[in-house]
Backbone as a ProteinNet text record, in pm:
[ID]
protein_1_A
[PRIMARY]
MTNNVYLINTLRFLFLVLAQVLVFNKLNFMGFINPMIYILFLYWYPIKQRRGVFILISFLLGFSVDAFSDTLAFHTTACITMAYLRPTIMRFVFGVNYEFQSFKLTNSTKAQQITFLAFLIIGHHTIFFLLEIFSLDHLLLLLKKIVFTSVGTLLLCVLITSLFSVEKE
[TERTIARY]
85.4	4.7	87.3	187.4	280.7	351	393.6	471.1	381.9	251	159.6	145.2	137.7	121.8	247	367.4	491.3	494.1	448.3	445.8	349.6	230.6	124.8	174.5	242.5	292.2	410.1	486.3	602.9	553.7	452.3	390.1	320.4	249.1	187.3	289.2	389.3	502.5	551	591	650	550.5	425.6	318.5	295.1	281.4	242.3	356.6	488.5	600.3	607.3	598.9	609.3	494.7	375.8	261.3	281.7	326.2	345.5	460.7	564.8	677.4	657.6	606.4	586.5	457.5	353.8	221.7	178.4	165.4	99.1	189.3	318.5	406.3	402.2	368.1	350.7	226.6	126	-2.8	2.7	-63.7	-61.1	-198.3	-294.6	-431	-424.5	-479.6	-494.3	-361.3	-249	-119.8	-55.6	-131.4	-72.2	-120.1	-212.5	-269.1	-198.3	-114.7	-49.5	-89.4	-174	-221.2	-108.7	-106.2	-1.5	-63.3	-88.6	-151.5	-70.7	54.5	140.9	101.9	28.5	-23.3	-104	-155.4	-242	-168.8	-37.5	47.5	34.1	37.3	17.9	-124.8	-223	-356.5	-373	-312.1	-331.4	-236.9	-131.9	-43	-114.7	-77.8	-151.1	-132.4	-248.5	-257.4	-167.5	-168.8	-99.4	47.6	108	247.7	328.7	455	543.3	563.8	547.1	550.3	681.4	795.4	924.7	954	913.6	926.2	839.1	719.4	628.7	696.3	752	817.3	935	1007.1	1124.3	1075.8	971.7	919.5	859.1	798.5	751.8	867.8	972.5	1098.4	1141	1148.3	1180.5	1081.9	959.1	850.3	885.2	889.1	916.9	1042.7	1145.9	1275.4	1274.8	1204.8	1192.6	1133.4	1017.7	946.5	1039.3	1102.6	1190.9	1308.2	1360	1473.5	1432.4	1321.1	1273.7	1209.8	1164	1095.7	1176.2	1300.8	1399.5	1333.7	1276.8	1211.8	1277.2	1408.5	1478.2	1432	1373.4	1320.7	1180.3	1104.1	967.1	871.8	880.9	797.5	835.6	961.6	1013.8	972.9	978.6	941.8	782	707.4	559.5	523.3	594.1	550.4	591.6	704.5	746.7	652	614.4	533.2	389.3	335.5	206.7	214.6	318.1	341.2	348.7	409.7	417.4	278.2	204.6	71.8	-41.4	-21.2	-116.4	-203.8	-138.9	-223.5	-311.5	-262.9	-344.2	-462.1	-439.5	-544.3	-653.4	-599.6	-689.8	-773.3	-711	-784.8	-891.7	-868.6	-962.2	-1081.1	-1043.2	-1152	-1230.1	-1163.4	-1228	-1268.2	-1212.3	-1253.4	-1199.7	-1284	-1246.7	-1221.3	-1295.5	-1281	-1142.4	-1050.5	-915.3	-833.3	-868.9	-781.4	-780	-891.6	-910.1	-816.4	-773	-675.4	-746	-868.8	-938.9	-982.3	-946.3	-991.5	-928.2	-1012.9	-962.6	-1031.9	-956	-1002.6	-1124.3	-1121	-1240.5	-1368.3	-1354.9	-1478.7	-1538.1	-1474.6	-1535.1	-1622.5	-1697.3	-1779.8	-1709	-1767.5	-1711.7	-1679.6	-1768.7	-1743.1	-1616.8	-1595.4	-1486.9	-1348.6	-1363.1	-1244.2	-1208.5	-1304.3	-1277.2	-1225.9	-1284.8	-1237.8	-1093.8	-1062.7	-919.5	-834	-870.3	-790.7	-777.3	-880.4	-875.9	-781.3	-786.9	-690.3	-547.7	-525.3	-390.2	-344.2	-434.1	-398.5	-378.6	-471.8	-459.4	-340.5	-314.1	-192.3	-61.4	-54.4	60.5	78.6	-31.3	-17	20.2	-32.6	-1.2	148.4	204.3	349.6	426.9	385.2	457.9	466.7	345.5	342.9	398.3	395.9	462.8	617.2	665.4	810.3	837.7	758.9	780	777.9	678	665.5	753.9	753.8	836.6	825.8	702.7	679.1	534.7	499.1	359.1	318.7	407.7	374.3	282.7	291.5	208.6	108.1	35.6	-69.9	-184	-228.6	-330.2	-284.8	-165.1	-115.3	-101.2	-54.3	-44.4	-167.7	-276	-403.6	-464.7	-437.1	-496.5	-435.7	-306.1	-243.1	-290	-293.5	-327.7	-469.8	-573	-710.7	-731.4	-687.2	-720.9	-636.1	-516.3	-438.3	-493.2	-543.3	-594.2	-724.8	-808.1	-934.4	-904.2	-814.5	-775.7	-721.2	-628.4	-578.9	-676.9	-765.9	-868.3	-959.8	-1000.8	-1090.8	-1026	-903.6	-823.6	-803.8	-768.5	-746.5	-872.4	-986.1	-1106.5	-1152	-1125.1	-1147.3	-1060.7	-934.8	-840.8	-875	-911.8	-945	-1077.6	-1168.5	-1288.6	-1268	-1166.9	-1136.9	-1068.2	-980.4	-902.7	-955.5	-1076.7	-1119.8	-1212.6	-1222.5	-1299.7	-1431.8	-1546.9	-1679.6	-1715.7	-1768.5	-1826.7	-1966.1	-2010.1	-2147.8	-2233.3
-121.1	-0.2	125.5	128.6	242.1	266.4	160.1	163.2	229.4	192.6	243.4	396.3	446.1	590.6	666.1	603.3	670.5	668.3	560.6	553.8	646.1	657.6	754	898.9	932.3	1067.5	1102	1000.1	1020.1	1040.8	965.9	980.4	1113.5	1150.8	1282.6	1390.2	1386.5	1496.9	1497.5	1388.6	1389.5	1438.9	1385.9	1426.2	1577.4	1630.7	1763.1	1866.2	1821.1	1901.9	1901.4	1790.3	1780	1847.9	1833.3	1908.7	2054.6	2090.5	2244.9	2301.6	2230.7	2284.9	2263.7	2150.2	2126.1	2177.1	2198.9	2246.2	2375.7	2382.6	2507.3	2628.1	2613.4	2729.1	2794.3	2712.5	2767.1	2832	2808.6	2881.3	3016.8	3107.8	3241.4	3313.7	3284.5	3340.8	3492.5	3564.2	3704.3	3783.2	3713.3	3775.7	3773	3722.5	3721	3607.5	3528.2	3416.8	3289.6	3243.5	3115.7	3026.6	2935.2	2846	2769.9	2763.3	2682.2	2563.3	2454	2336.4	2238.8	2276.5	2189.7	2211.4	2313.2	2340.4	2222.7	2148.6	2027.6	1932.6	1925.2	1837.6	1885.1	2005.7	2052.9	2019.8	2017.5	1976.8	1832.7	1746.6	1610.1	1534.3	1599.3	1536.2	1477.8	1355	1298.2	1392.3	1398.9	1493.3	1460.2	1329.1	1295.5	1244.7	1286.1	1260.4	1361.7	1338.2	1427.8	1558.8	1669.5	1810.3	1845.1	1796.4	1834.2	1772.7	1660.9	1592.2	1657.2	1700.3	1763.7	1904.2	1968.6	2108.1	2073.1	1967.6	1940.5	1903.9	1823.7	1787.8	1901	1996.3	2122.9	2215.6	2209.4	2272.5	2216.7	2082.2	2010.3	2043.5	2048.9	2080.6	2217	2318.7	2453.3	2471.5	2409.6	2411.8	2352.7	2239.9	2173.3	2268.5	2328.3	2421.9	2544.2	2596.1	2709.4	2682.8	2563.2	2523.6	2517.8	2468	2468	2594.4	2670.7	2799.1	2920.5	2910.5	3023.7	3145.5	3110.6	3218	3231.1	3236.5	3264.6	3159.6	3198.8	3106.9	3145.9	3201.7	3241.6	3131.3	3027.4	2905.5	2838.3	2823.8	2753.1	2827	2959.9	3037.7	3021.1	3042.4	3019.5	2881.8	2772.9	2641.9	2617.4	2653.6	2629.8	2703.8	2822.9	2909	2842.7	2790	2725.7	2592.5	2515	2396.7	2421.3	2530.5	2563.1	2600.3	2676.1	2736.7	2630.7	2520	2428.3	2381.4	2338	2293.6	2407.2	2535.9	2640.6	2664.4	2650.3	2673.3	2557.7	2436.6	2321.7	2338.6	2379.1	2403.6	2508.1	2608.5	2723	2666.9	2590.2	2540	2428.3	2326.5	2201.2	2205.7	2308.1	2314.2	2199	2156.5	2058.5	1919.8	1894.5	1767.5	1740.6	1843.7	1826	1767.4	1781	1741.8	1586.5	1521.9	1377.6	1294.9	1182.2	1093.1	1037.9	1013	946.9	1051.4	1179.3	1270.6	1250.8	1248.9	1240.8	1348.7	1405.9	1505.7	1462	1339.1	1291.5	1274.4	1280.9	1275	1405.6	1513.1	1648.1	1681.2	1791.1	1836	1890.9	1897.8	1951.4	2098.8	2168.4	2311.8	2335	2252.9	2264.7	2236.4	2140.2	2095.2	2211.7	2268	2384.8	2508.1	2537.3	2640	2623.9	2503.2	2471.1	2495.8	2440.2	2459.2	2603.6	2676.5	2821.4	2893.6	2868.5	2934	2903.6	2774.5	2735.1	2827.8	2823.9	2892.6	3039	3108.7	3250.8	3282.1	3208.5	3235.9	3214.8	3107.1	3076.9	3191.6	3227.3	3332.9	3469.6	3501.2	3623.4	3637.2	3528.9	3530.3	3533.5	3449.2	3445.7	3580.8	3644.8	3765.4	3888.7	3875.5	3978.6	3974.8	3857.5	3845.7	3882.1	3839.6	3874.8	4021.6	4084.9	4232.4	4312	4275.5	4331.8	4479.1	4534.2	4674.2	4699.6	4775.7	4808.5	4930.4	4985.2	5094.4	5047.9	4914.1	4850.9	4761.6	4823	4745.7	4696.8	4770.6	4716.5	4597.5	4603.9	4500.5	4375.4	4398.7	4287.9	4222.1	4304.1	4250.9	4172.5	4233.5	4173.8	4040.8	4028.8	3900.4	3795.4	3835.9	3751.5	3695.7	3786.4	3740.3	3664.2	3695.5	3633.7	3493.7	3500.7	3371.9	3271.4	3326.9	3234.3	3176.4	3250.9	3205.5	3098.3	3126.2	3029.6	2904	2916.5	2797.6	2723.1	2787.6	2718.9	2636.1	2704.4	2627.5	2504.3	2515.4	2402.1	2287.8	2330.1	2241.8	2163	2243.3	2173.3	2071.9	2106.7	2018.4	1895.2	1911.6	1801	1713.5	1771.9	1689.7	1612.9	1668.1	1596.8	1488.6	1506.1	1397.4	1277.4	1307.6	1199.7	1158.4	1201	1158.5	1039.6	953.9	842.2	876.2	857.2	890.3	790.9	841.5	754.7	712.8	599	552.4	559.6
5.4	5.8	-0.4	81.2	89.4	-38.7	-93.4	-228	-331.5	-329.5	-428.4	-414.3	-294.9	-267.9	-323.8	-295.7	-349.3	-505.3	-561.2	-699.3	-759.5	-709.2	-754.8	-741.7	-634.3	-615.3	-703.6	-727.2	-826.2	-966.2	-1002	-1139	-1148	-1050.3	-1048	-1059	-992.5	-990.4	-1132.6	-1185.7	-1325.8	-1425.7	-1419.8	-1520.7	-1511.7	-1392	-1376.1	-1419.6	-1386.8	-1423.3	-1580.3	-1638.6	-1784.5	-1855	-1803.2	-1863.1	-1854.5	-1738.2	-1716	-1813.2	-1819.3	-1897.7	-2042.9	-2090.5	-2232.6	-2297.9	-2214.7	-2277.2	-2214.5	-2090.5	-2034.3	-2027.3	-2024	-2031	-2175.2	-2274.8	-2410.1	-2435.1	-2356.3	-2369.8	-2325.7	-2396.9	-2361.9	-2391.6	-2318.1	-2341.6	-2310.3	-2416.8	-2395.8	-2374.6	-2397	-2388.8	-2247.2	-2143.7	-2007.7	-1918.5	-1968.1	-1879.7	-1915.4	-1830.7	-1839.1	-1716.8	-1742.1	-1637.2	-1572.7	-1435.9	-1362.1	-1299.8	-1370.9	-1328.1	-1234.1	-1229.4	-1139.8	-986	-958.5	-822.1	-776.3	-865.2	-830.2	-746.9	-763.2	-681	-525.9	-503.2	-367.6	-318.4	-406	-366.9	-341.9	-436.8	-421.3	-323	-275.9	-186.6	-67	-17.9	97.6	219.1	297	406.1	526.6	564.9	688.2	671.2	554.8	546.1	619	638.3	714	644.4	719.1	663	599.8	670.4	619.9	480.2	465.8	338	235.1	270.6	175.1	138.6	224.5	189.9	101	124.4	41.9	-102.2	-107.3	-243.5	-313	-239.6	-300.5	-351.3	-279.4	-331	-460.7	-471.7	-595	-703.4	-674.5	-776	-827.5	-743.5	-786.4	-857.8	-809.2	-880	-1008.6	-1031.9	-1161.5	-1268.2	-1222.2	-1315.3	-1343.5	-1242.1	-1264.2	-1356	-1341.7	-1424	-1571.1	-1601	-1740.3	-1796.1	-1700.1	-1743.6	-1738.1	-1676.9	-1669.7	-1599.6	-1475.2	-1391.3	-1260.2	-1260.4	-1130	-1025.5	-915.5	-817.8	-773.9	-865.4	-837.1	-806.4	-895.4	-866.1	-737.8	-716.8	-595.3	-472	-460.6	-347.3	-326.8	-431.4	-416.5	-378.4	-427	-382.5	-240.5	-198.6	-61.5	35.1	0	90.5	98	-14.5	-8.9	61.5	42.5	118.1	273.6	315.4	452.1	505.5	425.1	469.4	444.1	381.1	351.7	472.5	585.1	696.6	755.4	749.4	790	708.8	574.6	473.9	495.3	519.2	534.6	665.3	765.4	890.3	871.9	792.9	768.9	676.4	576.5	485.6	542.6	600.6	641.8	790.7	865.8	1002.3	1090.4	1182	1280.5	1216.3	1108.1	1037.5	995.8	963.4	918.1	1034.1	1154.2	1272.7	1290.1	1236.9	1260.7	1174.9	1217.6	1150.6	1028.7	1029.1	914.1	801.6	813.1	716	586.1	479.4	338	253	168.7	74.4	0.7	-35.7	-117.5	-35.2	90.7	177.6	196	163	181.4	66.1	77.5	-24.9	-141.3	-258.1	-375.7	-357.1	-284.4	-263.8	-174.2	-71.5	14.1	-66	-153.3	-232.6	-332.9	-390.1	-483.6	-407.5	-288.1	-208.8	-167.9	-119.3	-82.1	-206.5	-317.4	-437.1	-473.8	-470	-491	-407.8	-273.6	-178.2	-215	-249.6	-290.5	-413.5	-511.8	-643.4	-610.5	-545.6	-526.2	-446	-343	-262.5	-347.7	-422.4	-507.5	-608.4	-674.9	-774.7	-722.8	-604.1	-542.5	-514	-449.7	-426.8	-554.9	-651.8	-780.9	-850.1	-861.8	-939.6	-855.6	-730.8	-649.3	-673.4	-673.3	-706.9	-854.5	-943.9	-1084.9	-1113.7	-1065.8	-1100.7	-1000.1	-876.7	-766.1	-760.4	-782.8	-766.9	-750.4	-646.1	-631.9	-713.1	-790.2	-884.3	-992.7	-1024.9	-1121.8	-1058.2	-966	-881.6	-966.9	-1068.5	-1150.3	-1237.7	-1292.2	-1372.6	-1275.6	-1155.5	-1066.8	-1027.2	-1002.2	-968.3	-1091.6	-1214.4	-1331.5	-1357.2	-1337.5	-1358.7	-1256.2	-1130.6	-1018.3	-1040.4	-1072.7	-1082.6	-1204.5	-1330.3	-1448.6	-1458.9	-1413.7	-1416.6	-1313.4	-1193.6	-1091.9	-1149.8	-1204.6	-1268.2	-1375	-1462.3	-1572.2	-1511.7	-1411.7	-1350.8	-1275.5	-1200.9	-1117.3	-1214.5	-1328.7	-1420.8	-1477.5	-1518.6	-1571.5	-1462.5	-1352.2	-1231.7	-1192.6	-1196.2	-1158.6	-1268.6	-1396.1	-1506.1	-1499	-1464.9	-1461.1	-1344.5	-1223.3	-1105.6	-1139.4	-1209.8	-1234.5	-1337.5	-1422.2	-1520.1	-1449.6	-1362.2	-1294.5	-1160.1	-1125.7	-995.8	-1005.8	-890.8	-895.7	-831	-903.4	-850	-747.6	-637.3	-531	-565.1	-531.3	-559.5	-432.3
[MASK]
+++++++++++++++++++++++++++++++++++++++++++++++++++++++++++++++++++++++++++++++++++++++++++++++++++++++++++++++++++++++++++++++++++++++++++++++++++++++++++++++++++++++++

């Protein structure tokens, strides 16, 4: 069972990095919207795994995308920050249910799952674009990029999660 979890997470990691680098980095909707679907790894990673290992894997995820995208360390910083904040976001979205050992993301409502994913995406994009623009003089550009890229990423991520999720009967 444990080996199966490691295999699934490794395949997710590789698939999401390759999809991001080879497909989604090339997309450029309206000149500035580039969906960042690799954030799904932060969403799908098992909840009760060790936090230090998760932060290390998030570093590798961000570093891999940065290496292929030539974006200094923007993805790495955003991934590490969201990996660190993930338990806090989960506590906020799922409430007391998150504290129990038997909690699974699939047992929560669809609205809670989308809210959790939206918080991850908005937080990630805020950090990423703050580092990319690095000036509050261009506040409208910053907000435009955060909002529109977050909406595009959220729509694609919801589509991908619905395609690869197992329906309960």
